[in-house]
C-alpha positions in Angstrom: 140.5 270.2 271.0 137.4 268.1 270.3 137.1 266.5 266.9 133.3 265.9 267.3 130.3 268.1 268.0 129.3 265.5 270.6 131.3 265.9 273.8 131.4 265.6 277.5 132.2 268.6 279.6 133.9 268.1 283.0 133.6 270.9 285.4 136.8 270.8 287.5 135.6 273.6 289.8 132.6 271.4 290.8 134.8 268.4 291.3 137.1 270.4 293.6 134.1 271.7 295.5 132.6 268.2 295.9 135.8 266.9 297.4 136.0 269.7 299.8 132.3 269.3 300.9 133.0 265.6 301.6 136.1 266.4 303.5 134.2 268.9 305.7 131.7 266.2 306.5 134.3 263.8 307.8 136.3 263.8 311.0 139.6 265.6 310.7 141.7 262.5 311.0 139.8 260.5 308.3 141.7 260.1 305.0 139.9 260.0 301.7 140.2 257.4 298.9 138.6 258.8 295.7 137.1 255.9 293.7 138.2 256.5 290.1 137.5 253.0 288.7 135.6 252.6 285.5 137.1 255.7 284.0 136.2 257.6 287.1 132.6 256.5 286.7 132.7 257.8 283.1 134.2 261.2 284.0 137.8 260.6 282.9 140.2 258.6 285.1 143.3 260.6 284.4 141.8 264.1 284.6 139.9 263.3 287.8 142.9 261.6 289.4 145.0 264.7 288.8 142.4 266.9 290.5 142.1 264.5 293.4 145.8 264.6 293.9 145.9 268.4 293.7 143.0 268.5 296.3 145.0 266.5 298.8 143.1 263.2 298.5 145.1 260.4 300.2 144.3 257.4 298.0 142.8 256.4 294.6 140.6 253.4 294.3 140.5 251.2 291.2 138.9 247.9 290.1 141.6 246.5 287.8 145.3 246.8 287.7 145.2 248.2 284.2 143.5 251.3 285.6 146.4 251.8 288.0 148.9 251.4 285.3 147.2 254.2 283.3 147.3 256.4 286.4 151.0 255.8 287.0 151.9 256.3 283.4 150.2 259.7 283.6 152.6 260.7 286.3 150.2 260.5 289.3 152.0 259.5 292.5 149.1 259.0 294.9 148.8 255.6 296.6 146.4 253.3 294.8 144.4 250.4 296.1 143.0 247.7 293.9 139.6 247.2 295.4 138.7 243.9 293.7 140.5 240.6 294.2 143.7 240.6 292.1 143.7 238.2 289.2 146.9 236.2 288.5 147.6 238.2 285.4 147.7 241.4 287.5 150.2 240.4 290.1 153.3 241.7 288.2 151.6 245.0 287.5 150.9 245.5 291.2 154.6 245.2 291.9 155.9 247.2 289.0 153.6 250.1 289.4 153.4 250.2 293.2 149.7 249.3 293.6 148.3 248.1 296.9 145.6 245.5 296.8 142.8 243.9 298.8 143.3 240.2 299.8 140.5 237.7 299.8 142.2 234.3 299.8 145.1 232.3 301.1 146.1 231.6 297.5 146.5 235.3 296.8 148.6 235.7 299.9 150.9 232.8 298.9 151.4 233.9 295.3 151.8 237.6 296.1 154.3 236.8 298.8 156.4 234.7 296.5 156.3 237.3 293.8 157.3 240.1 296.2 160.2 238.0 297.6 161.4 237.3 294.0 161.4 241.1 293.3 162.8 242.0 296.7 159.9 244.2 297.8 156.9 244.2 300.1 153.4 244.6 298.8 150.9 246.5 301.0 147.7 244.6 301.4 144.2 245.2 302.8 142.3 242.2 304.2 138.7 242.2 302.8 136.1 240.7 305.1 132.7 239.4 303.7 130.3 240.7 306.3 127.2 239.8 304.3 127.3 241.1 300.7 128.8 237.8 299.5 130.7 239.1 296.6 134.3 239.3 297.8 136.3 238.7 300.9 137.1 236.1 303.6 134.7 234.7 306.1 134.6 236.7 309.4 135.8 233.7 311.4 139.0 233.6 309.3 140.0 237.1 310.2 142.6 236.4 312.9 144.2 233.5 311.0 144.4 235.4 307.8 146.0 238.4 309.4 148.5 236.1 311.0 149.3 234.5 307.7 149.9 238.0 306.2 152.1 239.0 309.1 154.1 235.7 308.6 154.6 236.5 304.9 157.9 238.6 304.5 156.8 239.9 301.1 153.6 241.4 302.4 152.8 244.4 304.6 149.4 244.3 306.3 148.2 247.9 305.8 144.4 247.7 306.1 141.2 245.9 306.8 137.9 246.6 305.1 134.4 245.5 304.0 131.6 246.8 301.8 128.0 247.5 302.6 125.3 246.0 300.5 122.4 248.4 301.5 124.1 251.6 302.7 121.7 253.7 300.5 118.5 251.9 301.5 115.9 253.4 303.7 116.0 250.3 306.0 119.4 250.4 307.8 119.0 247.1 309.6 121.2 245.0 307.3 123.8 247.7 307.1 124.0 247.7 310.9 124.2 243.9 310.9 127.2 244.1 308.6 128.7 246.8 310.8 128.3 244.6 313.9 130.0 241.6 312.1 132.9 243.9 311.1 133.2 245.3 314.6 133.4 241.8 316.1 136.3 241.1 313.7 138.1 244.2 314.8 137.6 243.3 318.4 139.1 239.9 317.9 142.2 241.5 316.4 142.4 244.2 319.0 142.4 241.5 321.7 145.6 240.3 320.2 147.1 243.8 319.9 146.7 243.6 316.1 145.7 246.9 314.4 146.3 248.0 310.8 147.1 251.5 309.7 143.8 251.8 307.8 140.2 250.6 308.5 137.8 251.4 305.7 134.1 250.5 305.1 132.5 253.8 304.0 131.2 254.3 300.5 129.4 257.5 299.7 126.1 256.5 301.4 127.8 255.1 304.5 130.0 258.1 305.1 127.0 260.3 304.7 125.1 258.3 307.3 127.7 257.5 309.9 130.9 259.4 309.3 132.2 258.8 312.8 132.0 255.0 312.4 133.5 254.2 309.0 137.1 253.8 310.1 139.9 256.2 309.2 139.7 256.0 305.4 136.5 257.0 303.5 135.8 255.6 300.0 133.5 258.2 298.3 132.6 257.4 294.7 129.4 258.8 293.2 129.4 261.7 295.6 132.7 263.0 294.3 131.1 263.3 290.9 128.1 265.3 292.2 125.4 262.8 293.0 124.1 262.0 296.5 123.1 258.4 296.8 120.7 259.4 299.6 118.6 262.5 298.6 119.0 265.5 300.9 122.4 264.5 302.3 125.5 266.4 301.3 123.8 269.6 300.2 126.0 271.5 297.8 127.2 268.6 295.7 127.1 269.5 292.0 127.3 267.1 289.0 130.6 267.6 287.2 129.6 266.0 283.9 127.4 267.4 281.1 126.7 265.8 277.8 126.2 267.8 274.6 125.9 267.4 270.8 124.5 269.5 268.0 122.0 269.4 265.1 123.8 268.2 262.0 120.9 268.2 259.6 117.2 269.0 259.5 114.4 267.8 257.2 110.7 268.4 256.8 108.7 265.2 257.3 105.0 264.8 256.4 102.3 263.5 258.6 102.2 259.7 258.6 105.9 259.1 257.7 108.3 257.0 259.8 111.6 258.0 261.4 114.6 255.7 262.1 114.9 251.9 262.1 111.9 249.7 262.5 109.4 252.5 261.7 108.5 252.5 265.4 107.7 256.3 265.2 105.1 257.6 262.8 104.8 261.4 262.6 101.3 262.5 263.9 101.5 265.7 261.9 103.8 267.6 259.6 107.0 268.4 261.4 110.7 269.0 261.2 113.1 266.3 262.3 116.7 267.1 263.3 119.5 264.5 263.3 122.0 264.5 266.2 125.4 262.6 265.9 125.1 260.6 269.1 123.8 257.1 269.7 124.1 254.0 271.7 127.7 253.6 270.5 128.4 256.7 272.6 126.4 255.4 275.6 123.0 256.9 274.8 121.1 253.7 275.6 118.7 252.4 272.9 116.3 251.7 275.7 115.7 255.4 276.0 113.9 255.3 272.7 110.5 256.9 272.9 111.1 258.4 276.4 114.2 260.6 276.1 114.1 264.3 275.7 117.0 266.7 274.9 117.3 270.4 275.6 117.8 273.0 272.8 117.8 276.7 273.4 116.3 276.3 276.9 113.4 274.0 275.8 112.9 270.3 275.9 112.3 268.3 272.7 111.5 264.6 272.3 114.0 262.2 270.8 111.9 260.1 268.3 112.4 256.9 266.5 114.8 254.2 267.6 118.1 255.5 268.8 120.8 254.3 266.4 124.4 253.4 267.1 125.8 256.8 265.9 122.8 259.1 265.6 119.4 259.9 267.0 116.6 262.1 265.8 114.7 264.9 267.5 111.2 266.2 266.7 111.6 270.0 266.4 108.0 270.7 265.6 107.6 274.2 264.2 110.4 275.7 266.2 113.1 277.6 264.3 116.1 275.5 265.2 119.0 275.8 262.7 121.7 273.3 261.8 124.6 273.6 264.3 122.4 274.4 267.3 123.7 273.0 270.6 121.9 270.0 272.1 122.1 269.1 275.8 121.3 265.6 277.1 122.8 265.9 280.5 123.3 269.4 282.0 121.8 272.8 282.0 120.8 275.0 279.1 119.2 278.4 279.8 117.9 277.2 283.2 116.4 274.0 281.9 118.3 271.0 283.4 118.4 267.2 282.9 120.7 265.1 285.0 122.1 261.5 284.9 119.6 260.8 287.7 116.8 261.8 285.4 118.0 259.5 282.6 118.4 256.7 285.2 114.8 257.1 286.4 113.6 256.7 282.8 115.5 253.3 282.6 114.7 252.2 286.1 118.4 252.1 286.9 121.0 254.2 288.8 123.1 257.2 287.7 126.3 255.1 288.0 125.2 253.1 285.0 124.4 256.2 282.9 127.8 257.9 283.4 130.0 254.8 283.3 128.3 253.8 280.0 129.5 256.9 278.2 131.9 255.7 275.6 135.5 256.6 275.4 135.0 257.8 271.9 133.1 260.8 273.3 135.7 263.5 273.9 136.0 264.8 277.5 136.5 268.6 277.6 138.1 269.6 280.8 136.9 273.1 281.9 
């Protein structure tokens, strides 16, 4: 039960439907890794991981070992891959909680191998190749020698090879195709030596939309699982699974020429009614939305006025009869009027990933 009138609603039917739409788009022999890092992009890592497991997803993708520990402690048994280079502080957790990891350096191979031998186990690893994004991974020319080093490490099991596209969602596909060509050349070098891992994975949401037949045998959808297509028009039928709501906790009449909130940045142009809503930037409602954000009440949009505070914001209700306790929607649909995380992202010149992942853990998630 929620202890706040501010809450996030997660539509599990929509989540299940999105996973099924993605699966139908992929070749039948392509496995799926649901990316649940960053609290499942703000949607709730445990809840979304359970649904993914129930829907037959093959892997979960995380960014830090602590996320995998949370998943395991919740009783979820799906294979998990740490998709950022493991830090020394994370090695023991990888072993204890059965988490696979990407590998990006000889040092990681040496340390993980020693740790695994000490614990009498083998750690599955996925060699990450830097094909042009220059964030993580080994250089392409190191591919064969690094695979051989893994194969010579008794504590490691070479399970996969991967890379990540920098521009998969861009209109211009030229750099993406350059990266694909580099990755293909690395695979060719391995195949010439009869070296082939169980999994090849390069496809984020945009890539698997654009070239599902060429992303290997493990897809890595992220944003698309949660209902947003990184390329408009592709994956019809996806539905956002998150909505963000609050309520009016007080109303007051304010005379023309009076100020609202910190800094007196908003002066009422006429007599009006101001409502207070218990949500602010401490909940993930960015202060940068001040002066440009609207909310939905009873199927109508109203402007948020004055600087957004840490815990509250104010709405100009004009002469509408909106009583205390009325539901307020920031993301979602109310009586046919809709506002999405994409809409908020456009206001801030950012991406919907940032909007949803910023939603604070102090906002209760209601699973429906």
